[in-house]
C-alpha positions as CSV (number, residue, x, y, z in Angstrom):
1,M,-19.6,-13.2,-17.6
2,A,-18.4,-10.8,-14.9
3,D,-14.7,-10.4,-14.5
4,R,-13.1,-12.4,-11.7
5,V,-11.5,-10.6,-8.8
6,D,-8.7,-12.3,-6.9
7,I,-8.4,-11.4,-3.2
8,L,-5.0,-12.1,-1.8
9,L,-4.9,-12.6,2.0
10,A,-1.5,-12.9,3.7
11,A,-2.1,-14.5,7.1
12,Y,0.2,-14.9,10.1
13,N,-1.2,-15.8,13.6
14,G,-4.5,-14.2,12.7
15,S,-6.9,-16.7,14.3
16,P,-8.7,-14.2,16.6
17,F,-10.2,-12.2,13.7
18,L,-9.7,-14.2,10.5
19,A,-13.1,-15.9,10.5
20,E,-14.9,-12.6,10.7
21,Q,-12.9,-11.2,7.8
22,I,-13.6,-14.3,5.6
23,A,-17.3,-14.0,6.5
24,S,-17.4,-10.4,5.3
25,I,-15.8,-11.5,2.0
26,R,-18.4,-14.2,1.5
27,A,-21.1,-11.6,2.1
28,Q,-20.0,-9.4,-0.8
29,T,-22.7,-8.3,-3.3
30,Y,-20.2,-9.0,-6.1
31,R,-20.0,-12.8,-6.4
32,N,-17.3,-13.6,-8.9
33,W,-14.2,-13.6,-6.7
34,R,-11.6,-16.0,-5.5
35,L,-9.9,-15.8,-2.1
36,L,-6.3,-17.0,-1.9
37,I,-5.1,-17.3,1.7
38,S,-1.4,-17.8,2.2
39,D,-0.3,-18.7,5.8
40,D,3.3,-17.7,6.8
41,G,3.9,-20.4,9.3
42,S,1.3,-19.5,12.0
43,S,1.4,-21.2,15.3
44,D,-2.1,-20.3,16.6
45,G,-4.3,-22.4,14.4
46,T,-4.8,-19.9,11.7
47,L,-4.8,-22.6,9.0
48,D,-7.6,-24.4,10.8
49,V,-9.7,-21.2,11.2
50,A,-9.2,-20.4,7.5
51,R,-10.4,-23.9,6.4
52,T,-13.3,-23.9,8.7
53,A,-14.5,-20.4,7.9
54,G,-14.2,-21.2,4.2
55,G,-16.4,-24.3,4.5
56,D,-17.2,-25.8,1.2
57,D,-16.9,-22.6,-0.7
58,T,-14.8,-23.5,-3.7
59,R,-13.8,-19.9,-4.3
60,I,-11.6,-20.1,-1.2
61,R,-8.1,-21.7,-1.4
62,V,-5.7,-22.0,1.5
63,F,-1.9,-22.3,0.9
64,P,0.4,-23.2,3.8
65,Q,4.0,-21.9,3.3
66,H,6.9,-24.1,4.2
67,K,9.5,-21.4,4.1
68,P,8.5,-18.2,6.0
69,F,8.6,-14.8,4.2
70,G,9.2,-12.9,7.4
71,S,7.3,-9.7,6.5
72,A,4.0,-8.7,5.1
73,R,5.5,-6.9,2.1
74,A,7.4,-10.0,1.0
75,H,4.4,-12.2,1.6
76,F,2.1,-10.0,-0.4
77,M,4.6,-9.6,-3.3
78,H,4.7,-13.4,-3.5
79,L,0.9,-13.6,-3.5
80,L,0.8,-11.4,-6.6
81,T,2.6,-14.2,-8.5
82,L,-0.3,-16.6,-7.8
83,S,-3.0,-14.5,-9.5
84,D,-4.1,-14.6,-13.1
85,A,-7.3,-12.6,-12.7
86,P,-8.1,-9.3,-14.5
87,Y,-8.3,-7.6,-11.1
88,V,-6.6,-8.1,-7.7
89,M,-7.3,-6.9,-4.2
90,L,-5.1,-7.2,-1.1
91,C,-6.7,-8.3,2.2
92,D,-5.6,-8.1,5.8
93,Q,-6.5,-10.9,8.1
94,D,-8.1,-8.7,10.9
95,D,-10.4,-6.3,9.1
96,V,-14.1,-6.4,8.0
97,W,-15.2,-5.5,4.5
98,L,-18.5,-3.7,3.9
99,P,-20.8,-5.8,1.6
100,H,-20.5,-3.5,-1.4
101,K,-16.7,-3.1,-1.3
102,I,-15.7,-5.1,-4.3
103,E,-18.6,-3.8,-6.3
104,A,-17.8,-0.1,-5.6
105,M,-14.1,-0.6,-6.2
106,L,-14.6,-2.4,-9.5
107,D,-16.9,0.4,-10.6
108,C,-14.2,2.9,-9.9
109,M,-11.6,0.7,-11.6
110,R,-13.6,0.5,-14.8
111,K,-14.2,4.2,-14.9
112,T,-10.5,4.9,-14.3
113,E,-9.5,2.3,-17.0
114,S,-12.1,3.6,-19.5
115,Q,-9.8,5.9,-21.5
116,D,-7.0,3.4,-21.8
117,P,-7.6,-0.1,-20.4
118,E,-4.0,-1.2,-21.1
119,V,-2.3,1.1,-18.6
120,P,-1.6,0.0,-15.0
121,V,-4.3,1.3,-12.6
122,L,-4.7,1.2,-8.9
123,V,-7.8,2.4,-7.1
124,F,-8.1,2.9,-3.4
125,C,-10.7,3.8,-0.8
126,D,-11.0,5.3,2.7
127,L,-11.4,3.2,5.8
128,E,-13.3,3.5,9.1
129,V,-10.8,3.1,12.0
130,V,-12.1,0.7,14.7
131,D,-10.8,-1.1,17.8
132,G,-10.5,-4.8,18.4
133,K,-14.3,-5.1,19.0
134,L,-15.2,-3.0,15.9
135,R,-16.0,0.1,18.0
136,R,-15.4,3.3,16.1
137,I,-12.2,5.2,16.7
138,S,-12.5,7.5,13.7
139,P,-15.0,7.6,10.8
140,S,-12.2,8.3,8.3
141,F,-8.7,6.9,8.2
142,W,-7.7,9.7,5.8
143,S,-8.8,12.4,8.2
144,F,-7.4,10.5,11.2
145,T,-3.9,10.3,9.7
146,G,-3.9,13.6,7.8
147,L,-3.7,12.0,4.4
148,D,-4.8,13.8,1.2
149,S,-6.2,11.2,-1.2
150,K,-6.0,13.6,-4.1
151,R,-2.2,14.0,-3.9
152,T,-1.2,11.0,-6.0
153,A,1.4,12.6,-8.3
154,V,4.8,10.8,-8.3
155,S,6.3,13.7,-6.4
156,D,3.6,13.3,-3.7
157,L,4.0,9.5,-3.5
158,L,7.7,9.6,-3.0
159,V,7.2,11.5,0.2
160,R,4.0,9.9,1.7
161,N,1.8,7.1,0.7
162,P,-2.0,7.6,0.8
163,V,-2.8,4.0,-0.3
164,T,-3.6,1.3,2.3
165,G,-3.1,-2.1,0.8
166,C,-6.2,-3.6,2.2
167,A,-8.2,-0.8,0.7
168,S,-6.9,-1.1,-2.9
169,M,-7.6,-2.8,-6.2
170,M,-5.2,-3.1,-9.1
171,N,-5.6,-4.3,-12.6
172,A,-3.6,-7.1,-14.4
173,A,-1.3,-4.5,-16.1
174,L,-0.1,-3.2,-12.7
175,V,0.3,-6.7,-11.3
176,K,2.5,-7.6,-14.3
177,L,4.7,-4.6,-13.6
178,A,4.9,-5.5,-9.9
179,R,6.1,-9.0,-10.7
180,A,9.2,-7.6,-12.2
181,T,10.3,-6.4,-8.7
182,P,13.2,-8.6,-7.6
183,A,12.7,-10.3,-4.2
184,K,15.6,-8.4,-2.5
185,S,14.5,-4.9,-3.7
186,Y,14.3,-2.3,-1.0
187,M,10.7,-1.1,-0.4
188,V,9.2,0.5,2.7
189,M,5.9,-1.3,2.3
190,H,4.3,-3.2,-0.6
191,D,1.3,-0.8,-0.9
192,W,3.6,2.2,-1.2
193,W,5.6,0.5,-3.9
194,L,2.5,-0.4,-5.9
195,A,1.2,3.1,-5.6
196,L,4.5,4.4,-7.0
197,L,4.3,2.0,-9.9
198,A,0.7,3.1,-10.7
199,A,1.7,6.8,-10.5
200,S,4.8,6.4,-12.7
201,F,3.4,4.1,-15.4
202,G,-0.4,4.6,-15.2
203,K,-3.2,6.0,-13.0
204,L,-4.6,6.1,-9.5
205,G,-8.2,6.6,-8.6
206,G,-9.6,7.4,-5.1
207,I,-13.0,6.6,-3.6
208,D,-14.1,9.0,-0.9
209,D,-16.0,6.3,0.9
210,Q,-15.1,4.0,3.9
211,L,-15.4,0.5,2.5
212,V,-13.3,-1.3,5.2
213,Q,-13.5,-1.4,9.0
214,Y,-9.8,-1.1,9.7
215,R,-9.1,-2.8,13.0
216,Q,-6.5,-1.4,15.3
217,H,-5.2,-3.8,18.0
218,G,-1.9,-4.7,19.7
219,A,-0.8,-7.2,17.1
220,N,-1.0,-4.8,14.1
221,E,2.3,-4.6,12.2
222,A,1.5,-1.1,10.9
223,G,-1.5,0.8,11.9
224,A,-3.1,4.2,12.0
225,V,-1.2,6.9,13.8
226,E,-2.9,10.2,14.6
227,D,-1.3,13.1,12.7
228,R,-0.6,15.7,15.3
229,L,2.4,18.0,15.4
230,L,3.3,17.2,19.1
231,S,3.5,13.5,18.4
232,K,5.8,14.3,15.4
233,L,8.0,16.5,17.5
234,G,8.5,13.7,19.9
235,N,9.4,11.3,17.1
236,L,12.0,13.2,15.0
237,A,14.3,10.2,15.0
238,F,11.6,7.9,13.5
239,S,10.6,10.5,10.9
240,R,14.2,10.8,9.9
241,R,14.5,7.0,9.5
242,L,11.3,7.1,7.4
243,A,12.7,9.8,5.2
244,V,15.9,7.9,4.7
245,S,13.9,4.8,3.9
246,S,11.8,6.6,1.3
247,V,15.0,7.8,-0.4
248,R,16.4,4.3,-0.4
249,Q,13.1,3.1,-1.9
250,A,13.3,5.7,-4.6
251,V,16.9,4.5,-5.5
252,S,15.7,0.9,-5.6
253,F,12.7,1.9,-7.8
254,L,15.0,3.7,-10.3
255,E,17.4,0.8,-10.5
256,I,14.6,-1.6,-11.4
257,Y,12.2,0.5,-13.5
258,G,14.2,3.6,-14.5
259,N,15.0,2.6,-18.1
260,D,11.3,2.0,-18.8
261,M,9.8,4.9,-17.0
262,P,8.3,7.9,-18.8
263,N,10.9,10.7,-18.8
264,D,8.9,13.1,-16.5
265,A,8.4,10.4,-13.9
266,R,12.0,9.4,-14.1
267,E,13.2,12.9,-13.6
268,V,11.1,13.4,-10.4
269,V,12.2,10.0,-8.9
270,S,15.8,10.7,-9.7
271,A,15.7,14.1,-8.1
272,Y,14.3,12.7,-4.9
273,A,16.8,9.8,-4.9
274,R,19.7,12.3,-5.1
275,L,18.6,14.6,-2.4
276,P,21.1,13.5,0.2
277,Q,23.9,14.2,-2.2
278,C,22.9,17.9,-2.4
279,G,23.9,20.7,-0.2
280,V,21.4,22.2,2.2
281,L,20.2,25.1,0.0
282,R,20.1,22.8,-3.0
283,R,17.9,20.3,-1.1
284,I,15.4,23.0,-0.4
285,S,15.5,24.3,-4.0
286,V,14.9,20.8,-5.4
287,A,12.1,20.0,-2.9
288,C,10.4,23.2,-3.9
289,K,10.8,22.6,-7.6
290,Y,9.3,19.2,-7.5
291,G,6.9,19.6,-4.7
292,F,8.4,17.2,-2.2
293,W,6.3,18.5,0.7
294,K,3.6,17.0,2.9
295,R,0.2,18.6,3.2
296,G,-0.1,21.6,5.7
297,L,2.4,24.0,7.1
298,P,3.3,22.1,10.3
299,S,3.9,18.9,8.3
300,A,5.9,20.8,5.7
301,L,8.1,22.5,8.2
302,F,8.7,19.3,10.1
303,Q,9.6,17.6,6.9
304,A,12.0,20.4,5.9
305,A,13.8,19.8,9.2
306,V,14.1,16.1,8.4
307,L,15.4,16.7,4.9
308,L,18.1,19.0,6.2
309,R,19.3,16.3,8.5
310,L,19.8,13.7,5.8
311,K,23.4,12.6,5.5
312,A,25.2,12.7,2.2
313,N,26.9,9.4,2.8
314,M,23.7,7.4,2.4
315,K,23.8,4.7,-0.2
316,T,21.9,6.6,-2.9
317,C,24.0,6.0,-6.0
318,V,21.7,5.6,-8.9
319,S,22.9,3.2,-11.6
320,V,20.4,4.1,-14.4
């Protein structure tokens, strides 16, 4: 029998687009899936839409939450505890999946797992960026945002995350690792955290195909931002906050997983976590040694300026 794939959908006030997303899942060419929909206290009838769109399909289960999670990352991390399937996919409430998405990602997963099926694996695909009415904004999310899907080493992932949660699939070994994350851990986003886990303990695999219509609209919590130098120069403060957040995330990651990480991965994460404690020249030296640079000269120069502005009094003490 084909392996079951659990699809985890974290919903919150998603009634305008949810039925279309559920319909695209029901239209998948791969049939052995289960859709778990968790609603985080919606006030717009999302639960009713989910139940109606699911109809009598026994593969779809809806779970209202009585205590709000308050963020997508906390909601998705909770959903991971509900799955016992060999493979898990994350799902946004407002996108549309192409009919062969599960089939294509499962094929990539099995190829990536083939050498060692016991290691944690995450595979991810590109997305087509569309507006609220599914009109194309860009044929490729990776190109639109300047992401390099091949840069998946730990050093790369500490700086920038190429993985979009709704375009990913993970195996049970990775889900098991993720469940060890304490609820109050500091993470920028759940997909970034999961990518770091896969890179540190296992493997990542990319699919250069757009398998999701990634909808951009006013209610998106985090969406596609075009990667242009001028927009960055006008947003130095935001970029600095993101750099600080990525360092805090590295510190949290070390505190939880440092004792179990392979030595090479631990060395890289530790070096990044301690960057703010280094002098200016030492920061540049460490960044060059481990490759803590974004793709392209403009991005790298901009990032260098941000790194130089990190303050040494950040809470970056590593306890492992």
